[in-house]
N, CA, C and O atoms as a DFTB+ gen file, in Angstrom:
428 C
 N C O
     1  1     -24.887      28.195      57.155
     2  2     -23.008      27.882      57.774
     3  2     -23.126      29.139      58.812
     4  3     -22.859      28.872      59.983
     5  1     -23.333      29.885      58.640
     6  2     -22.987      31.076      59.704
     7  2     -23.416      31.168      61.008
     8  3     -22.917      31.763      61.963
     9  1     -24.530      30.416      60.908
    10  2     -25.605      30.101      62.179
    11  2     -24.715      28.654      62.719
    12  3     -25.126      28.430      63.857
    13  1     -24.211      28.152      62.533
    14  2     -23.278      26.871      62.871
    15  2     -22.057      27.214      63.736
    16  3     -21.723      27.066      64.912
    17  1     -21.405      27.884      62.304
    18  2     -19.883      28.801      63.080
    19  2     -20.424      29.171      64.575
    20  3     -20.099      28.502      65.555
    21  1     -21.367      30.419      64.653
    22  2     -21.335      30.856      65.571
    23  2     -21.773      30.219      66.768
    24  3     -21.293      30.419      67.884
    25  1     -23.009      29.190      66.394
    26  2     -23.186      28.301      67.703
    27  2     -22.479      27.265      68.179
    28  3     -22.810      26.617      69.172
    29  1     -21.042      26.975      67.199
    30  2     -19.645      26.099      67.272
    31  2     -18.636      27.149      68.484
    32  3     -17.983      26.686      69.419
    33  1     -18.768      28.673      68.109
    34  2     -17.912      29.550      68.611
    35  2     -18.110      29.787      70.049
    36  3     -17.273      29.805      70.951
    37  1     -19.829      30.027      70.098
    38  2     -20.320      29.918      71.708
    39  2     -20.391      29.040      72.038
    40  3     -21.269      28.976      72.898
    41  1     -19.734      27.782      71.781
    42  2     -19.700      26.718      72.357
    43  2     -18.620      26.471      72.900
    44  3     -18.688      25.526      73.686
    45  1     -17.202      27.151      72.755
    46  2     -16.351      26.911      73.174
    47  2     -15.647      26.249      71.971
    48  3     -14.599      25.705      72.317
    49  1     -15.889      26.157      70.831
    50  2     -15.155      25.604      69.228
    51  2     -15.152      24.487      69.562
    52  3     -14.153      23.799      69.352
    53  1     -16.472      23.880      70.296
    54  2     -16.794      22.335      70.329
    55  2     -16.905      21.479      69.196
    56  3     -17.937      21.400      68.529
    57  1     -15.976      20.905      68.989
    58  2     -16.111      20.465      67.559
    59  2     -17.283      19.280      67.263
    60  3     -17.724      18.893      66.181
    61  1     -17.668      18.789      68.849
    62  2     -18.886      18.265      68.619
    63  2     -20.053      18.610      67.913
    64  3     -20.765      17.763      67.375
    65  1     -20.323      20.051      67.887
    66  2     -20.987      20.956      67.911
    67  2     -21.406      20.813      66.354
    68  3     -22.462      20.631      65.748
    69  1     -19.742      21.028      65.942
    70  2     -19.842      20.628      64.421
    71  2     -20.687      19.682      63.457
    72  3     -21.527      19.784      62.563
    73  1     -20.013      18.748      64.119
    74  2     -20.186      16.885      63.830
    75  2     -21.584      16.701      64.094
    76  3     -22.061      15.727      63.512
    77  1     -22.693      17.632      65.097
    78  2     -23.541      17.203      65.401
    79  2     -25.042      17.962      64.552
    80  3     -26.210      17.579      64.494
    81  1     -24.118      19.546      63.802
    82  2     -24.775      20.473      63.163
    83  2     -25.076      20.383      61.980
    84  3     -26.094      20.719      61.375
    85  1     -23.962      19.817      61.598
    86  2     -23.835      19.040      60.200
    87  2     -24.168      17.924      59.696
    88  3     -24.136      17.717      58.483
    89  1     -24.578      16.950      60.676
    90  2     -24.977      15.743      60.497
    91  2     -23.718      14.777      60.175
    92  3     -24.029      13.979      59.291
    93  1     -22.660      14.648      60.538
    94  2     -21.508      14.438      59.921
    95  2     -21.354      12.710      60.934
    96  3     -20.770      11.684      60.587
    97  1     -21.963      12.936      61.938
    98  2     -22.156      11.614      62.311
    99  2     -20.834      11.370      64.040
   100  3     -19.894      12.164      64.061
   101  1     -20.900      10.582      64.953
   102  2     -20.042      11.095      66.054
   103  2     -18.778      10.602      65.598
   104  3     -18.516       9.807      64.696
   105  1     -17.855      11.388      66.601
   106  2     -16.826      11.321      66.855
   107  2     -15.919      11.436      65.061
   108  3     -15.101      10.645      64.593
   109  1     -16.555      12.883      64.356
   110  2     -16.154      12.806      62.921
   111  2     -14.756      13.320      62.840
   112  3     -13.831      13.030      62.082
   113  1     -14.916      14.653      64.404
   114  2     -13.585      15.046      64.315
   115  2     -12.982      14.656      65.422
   116  3     -13.610      14.232      66.392
   117  1     -11.554      14.777      65.377
   118  2     -10.575      13.991      65.957
   119  2      -9.659      15.126      67.329
   120  3      -9.735      16.277      66.900
   121  1      -9.316      15.123      67.950
   122  2      -9.083      15.783      69.262
   123  2      -7.718      16.440      68.513
   124  3      -6.960      15.586      68.051
   125  1      -7.326      17.782      68.342
   126  2      -6.500      18.535      67.356
   127  2      -6.458      18.062      65.437
   128  3      -5.590      17.971      64.569
   129  1      -7.669      17.907      65.515
   130  2      -7.938      18.547      63.697
   131  2      -7.735      19.892      63.581
   132  3      -7.948      20.664      64.516
   133  1      -7.316      20.256      62.437
   134  2      -7.943      21.409      62.207
   135  2      -8.801      21.517      61.032
   136  3      -8.960      20.792      60.051
   137  1      -9.436      22.907      61.502
   138  2     -11.183      22.359      60.689
   139  2     -10.731      24.402      60.065
   140  3     -10.113      25.411      60.403
   141  1     -11.655      23.806      58.951
   142  2     -11.380      25.099      57.961
   143  2     -12.809      25.354      57.026
   144  3     -13.143      24.507      56.198
   145  1     -13.526      26.469      57.219
   146  2     -14.627      26.699      56.387
   147  2     -13.911      27.566      55.392
   148  3     -13.194      28.562      55.301
   149  1     -14.397      26.804      54.826
   150  2     -14.345      27.322      52.858
   151  2     -15.034      27.846      52.228
   152  3     -15.731      27.016      51.645
   153  1     -15.447      29.452      51.802
   154  2     -16.288      29.332      51.044
   155  2     -16.206      29.741      49.915
   156  3     -15.630      30.779      49.588
   157  1     -17.030      28.628      48.851
   158  2     -16.489      28.363      47.528
   159  2     -17.731      29.183      47.132
   160  3     -18.777      28.937      47.734
   161  1     -17.717      30.303      46.006
   162  2     -18.432      30.913      44.953
   163  2     -18.396      30.679      43.760
   164  3     -17.454      30.528      42.982
   165  1     -20.123      30.637      43.565
   166  2     -19.667      29.836      42.265
   167  2     -19.419      30.921      41.043
   168  3     -19.829      32.082      41.018
   169  1     -18.625      30.226      40.018
   170  2     -17.681      31.197      38.693
   171  2     -17.623      29.856      37.946
   172  3     -17.861      28.730      38.382
   173  1     -17.206      30.291      36.565
   174  2     -16.507      28.937      35.967
   175  2     -15.883      28.111      36.180
   176  3     -15.777      27.097      35.491
   177  1     -15.224      28.402      37.367
   178  2     -14.626      26.797      37.973
   179  2     -15.057      26.237      38.585
   180  3     -14.722      25.058      38.690
   181  1     -16.273      26.907      39.502
   182  2     -16.884      26.042      40.327
   183  2     -18.323      26.323      39.967
   184  3     -18.735      27.469      39.787
   185  1     -19.223      25.027      39.848
   186  2     -20.719      24.905      39.878
   187  2     -20.956      23.837      40.642
   188  3     -20.115      22.973      40.890
   189  1     -22.460      23.854      41.169
   190  2     -23.213      22.916      42.116
   191  2     -24.004      22.526      41.762
   192  3     -24.742      23.135      40.988
   193  1     -24.209      21.356      42.157
   194  2     -25.514      20.471      41.947
   195  2     -26.220      19.786      43.157
   196  3     -25.673      19.800      44.260
   197  1     -27.443      19.180      42.963
   198  2     -28.138      18.649      44.297
   199  2     -27.395      17.163      44.289
   200  3     -27.231      16.409      43.330
   201  1     -27.007      16.997      45.661
   202  2     -25.820      15.868      46.053
   203  2     -27.192      14.454      46.207
   204  3     -28.239      14.223      46.812
   205  1     -26.251      13.826      45.184
   206  2     -27.512      12.401      44.995
   207  2     -27.279      11.363      45.819
   208  3     -27.669      10.207      45.654
   209  1     -26.511      11.872      46.884
   210  2     -25.775      10.274      48.334
   211  2     -25.033       9.513      47.380
   212  3     -25.375       8.339      47.521
   213  1     -24.304       9.608      46.607
   214  2     -23.616       8.489      46.396
   215  2     -21.734       9.469      46.229
   216  3     -20.743       8.920      45.746
   217  1     -21.755      10.523      46.625
   218  2     -20.687      11.158      46.618
   219  2     -19.662      10.769      47.432
   220  3     -19.941      10.114      48.437
   221  1     -18.835      10.975      47.253
   222  2     -17.255      10.176      47.947
   223  2     -17.868      10.885      49.351
   224  3     -18.657      11.817      49.194
   225  1     -17.550      10.497      50.605
   226  2     -17.967      11.237      51.459
   227  2     -19.776      11.016      51.998
   228  3     -20.188      10.856      53.146
   229  1     -20.565      11.082      50.713
   230  2     -21.901      10.923      51.447
   231  2     -21.949       9.312      52.925
   232  3     -21.447       8.189      52.859
   233  1     -22.793       9.992      54.074
   234  2     -22.634       8.837      55.119
   235  2     -24.298       8.396      54.879
   236  3     -25.332       8.944      54.496
   237  1     -23.881       7.132      55.333
   238  2     -25.666       6.368      54.717
   239  2     -26.199       6.944      56.186
   240  3     -25.514       7.358      57.122
   241  1     -27.899       6.816      56.060
   242  2     -28.235       7.281      57.130
   243  2     -28.548       8.732      57.355
   244  3     -29.662       9.097      57.732
   245  1     -27.513       9.588      57.111
   246  2     -27.197      11.070      57.623
   247  2     -27.945      11.880      56.223
   248  3     -27.998      13.109      56.277
   249  1     -28.427      11.279      55.171
   250  2     -28.235      11.870      53.760
   251  2     -29.603      11.883      53.386
   252  3     -29.818      10.672      53.353
   253  1     -30.556      12.368      53.115
   254  2     -31.981      12.361      52.685
   255  2     -32.050      13.470      51.149
   256  3     -31.746      14.644      50.938
   257  1     -32.659      12.265      50.250
   258  2     -33.208      13.040      48.970
   259  2     -33.781      14.790      48.852
   260  3     -34.474      15.319      49.721
   261  1     -33.445      15.279      47.956
   262  2     -33.535      16.739      47.784
   263  2     -32.186      17.990      48.074
   264  3     -32.064      19.109      47.576
   265  1     -31.475      17.404      48.875
   266  2     -30.357      18.513      49.291
   267  2     -30.154      18.815      50.755
   268  3     -29.544      19.805      51.159
   269  1     -30.486      18.264      51.217
   270  2     -30.525      18.517      52.681
   271  2     -30.320      17.484      53.606
   272  3     -30.659      16.312      53.437
   273  1     -29.741      17.962      54.613
   274  2     -29.255      16.392      56.047
   275  2     -30.098      16.158      56.473
   276  3     -30.932      17.032      56.233
   277  1     -30.489      15.357      57.086
   278  2     -31.914      14.663      57.912
   279  2     -31.745      14.986      58.870
   280  3     -32.744      15.637      59.175
   281  1     -30.751      14.970      60.043
   282  2     -31.118      15.136      61.751
   283  2     -31.742      17.178      61.479
   284  3     -32.931      17.459      61.627
   285  1     -30.779      18.177      61.131
   286  2     -31.604      19.235      60.755
   287  2     -31.938      19.969      59.827
   288  3     -32.002      21.196      59.910
   289  1     -32.266      19.099      58.535
   290  2     -32.488      19.322      57.267
   291  2     -31.719      20.309      57.069
   292  3     -32.492      21.267      57.051
   293  1     -30.289      20.838      56.846
   294  2     -29.899      21.630      56.983
   295  2     -29.087      21.580      55.116
   296  3     -28.191      20.841      54.708
   297  1     -29.845      22.654      54.385
   298  2     -29.086      22.529      52.512
   299  2     -27.732      22.058      52.832
   300  3     -26.897      22.140      53.733
   301  1     -27.916      21.479      51.576
   302  2     -26.280      21.311      51.204
   303  2     -26.450      21.193      49.808
   304  3     -27.536      21.057      49.244
   305  1     -25.133      21.261      49.167
   306  2     -24.945      21.136      47.615
   307  2     -23.668      20.361      47.457
   308  3     -22.982      19.948      48.392
   309  1     -23.362      20.169      45.872
   310  2     -22.128      19.367      45.735
   311  2     -21.117      20.559      45.101
   312  3     -21.528      21.662      44.740
   313  1     -20.077      20.231      45.053
   314  2     -19.034      20.987      44.393
   315  2     -19.021      19.959      42.515
   316  3     -18.640      18.815      42.762
   317  1     -19.182      20.048      41.648
   318  2     -19.652      19.250      40.450
   319  2     -17.946      19.194      40.446
   320  3     -17.122      20.056      40.752
   321  1     -17.827      18.155      40.087
   322  2     -16.357      17.494      39.347
   323  2     -15.620      17.886      40.848
   324  3     -14.427      18.106      40.640
   325  1     -15.929      18.019      42.112
   326  2     -14.621      17.946      42.837
   327  2     -13.382      17.463      43.123
   328  3     -12.394      18.007      43.615
   329  1     -13.712      15.675      42.502
   330  2     -12.702      14.729      42.539
   331  2     -11.776      15.326      41.758
   332  3     -10.980      14.537      41.249
   333  1     -11.631      16.430      41.510
   334  2     -10.661      16.692      40.439
   335  2      -9.667      17.880      41.247
   336  3      -8.604      18.380      40.877
   337  1     -10.571      18.132      42.645
   338  2      -9.520      19.413      42.859
   339  2      -8.818      18.504      44.035
   340  3      -9.303      18.701      45.150
   341  1      -7.822      17.603      43.973
   342  2      -6.894      17.251      44.671
   343  2      -6.003      17.795      45.248
   344  3      -5.181      18.057      44.370
   345  1      -5.516      18.254      46.499
   346  2      -4.349      18.853      47.253
   347  2      -4.123      17.791      48.245
   348  3      -3.938      18.297      49.352
   349  1      -4.050      16.043      48.266
   350  2      -2.962      15.226      48.554
   351  2      -2.394      16.599      50.077
   352  3      -1.269      17.098      50.040
   353  1      -2.973      16.800      50.727
   354  2      -3.003      17.746      52.348
   355  2      -1.575      18.771      52.333
   356  3      -0.800      19.044      53.250
   357  1      -1.596      19.278      50.623
   358  2      -0.745      20.075      50.645
   359  2      -1.478      21.758      50.065
   360  3      -1.869      22.165      48.971
   361  1      -1.403      22.273      51.226
   362  2      -2.066      23.477      51.872
   363  2      -2.042      24.841      50.252
   364  3      -2.830      25.621      49.718
   365  1      -0.506      24.357      50.073
   366  2      -0.578      25.330      48.977
   367  2      -1.486      25.619      47.939
   368  3      -1.980      26.718      47.685
   369  1      -1.725      24.204      47.171
   370  2      -2.570      23.353      46.348
   371  2      -4.054      23.675      46.620
   372  3      -4.958      23.632      45.786
   373  1      -4.138      23.943      47.686
   374  2      -5.629      23.920      48.354
   375  2      -5.893      25.677      48.220
   376  3      -7.017      26.156      48.067
   377  1      -5.111      26.185      48.276
   378  2      -5.233      27.773      48.666
   379  2      -5.100      28.361      47.187
   380  3      -5.275      29.560      46.972
   381  1      -4.706      27.239      45.950
   382  2      -4.598      27.752      45.071
   383  2      -6.352      27.694      44.583
   384  3      -7.052      28.643      44.230
   385  1      -6.641      26.576      44.682
   386  2      -7.612      26.265      43.972
   387  2      -8.930      27.439      44.738
   388  3      -9.529      27.922      43.777
   389  1      -9.437      27.923      45.877
   390  2      -9.899      28.346      46.417
   391  2      -9.504      29.894      46.777
   392  3     -10.551      30.535      46.866
   393  1      -8.531      30.592      46.979
   394  2      -8.262      31.412      47.414
   395  2      -7.765      31.891      48.888
   396  3      -8.746      31.859      49.631
   397  1      -6.999      32.176      49.347
   398  2      -6.906      32.265      51.040
   399  2      -7.539      33.713      51.145
   400  3      -6.544      34.438      51.113
   401  1      -8.269      34.250      51.216
   402  2      -9.563      35.290      50.866
   403  2     -10.811      34.524      51.465
   404  3     -11.475      34.975      52.399
   405  1     -11.099      33.142      50.740
   406  2     -12.004      32.292      51.216
   407  2     -11.968      31.375      52.185
   408  3     -12.990      30.716      52.379
   409  1     -10.746      31.130      53.023
   410  2     -10.869      30.530      53.923
   411  2     -10.351      30.924      55.010
   412  3      -9.494      31.793      55.167
   413  1     -11.010      30.113      55.977
   414  2     -10.785      30.938      57.755
   415  2     -10.898      29.675      58.558
   416  3     -11.864      28.933      58.731
   417  1      -9.413      29.608      59.096
   418  2      -9.210      28.536      60.135
   419  2     -10.246      28.791      61.167
   420  3     -10.343      29.909      61.674
   421  1     -11.332      27.423      61.633
   422  2     -11.900      27.923      62.511
   423  2     -11.740      26.684      64.156
   424  3     -12.515      26.613      65.110
   425  1     -10.548      25.956      63.919
   426  2     -10.114      25.253      64.831
   427  2      -9.161      24.502      64.491
   428  3      -8.643      23.751      65.317
């Protein structure tokens, strides 16, 4: 992910670079979107698993079995039981989940 962020920054914080590098599909981000890079560290609160492709937000045609994105074969994982991390766009709640030291606004 650090290499993706470096490429994003060196291309003038072009959101299309993020969409492409992370296999999110065309026009995933809209102009003016705020984008945050969140580091989720394994702990008793957060565990990770291999994605199955059936998670909310999984895109048909962009996901392949084995925990890698299709286009660039980037490793990915899912946060187990992440559906319980509902923040409803309340950043105070989001900060409670992940801690302010693990969140960086990149756009």
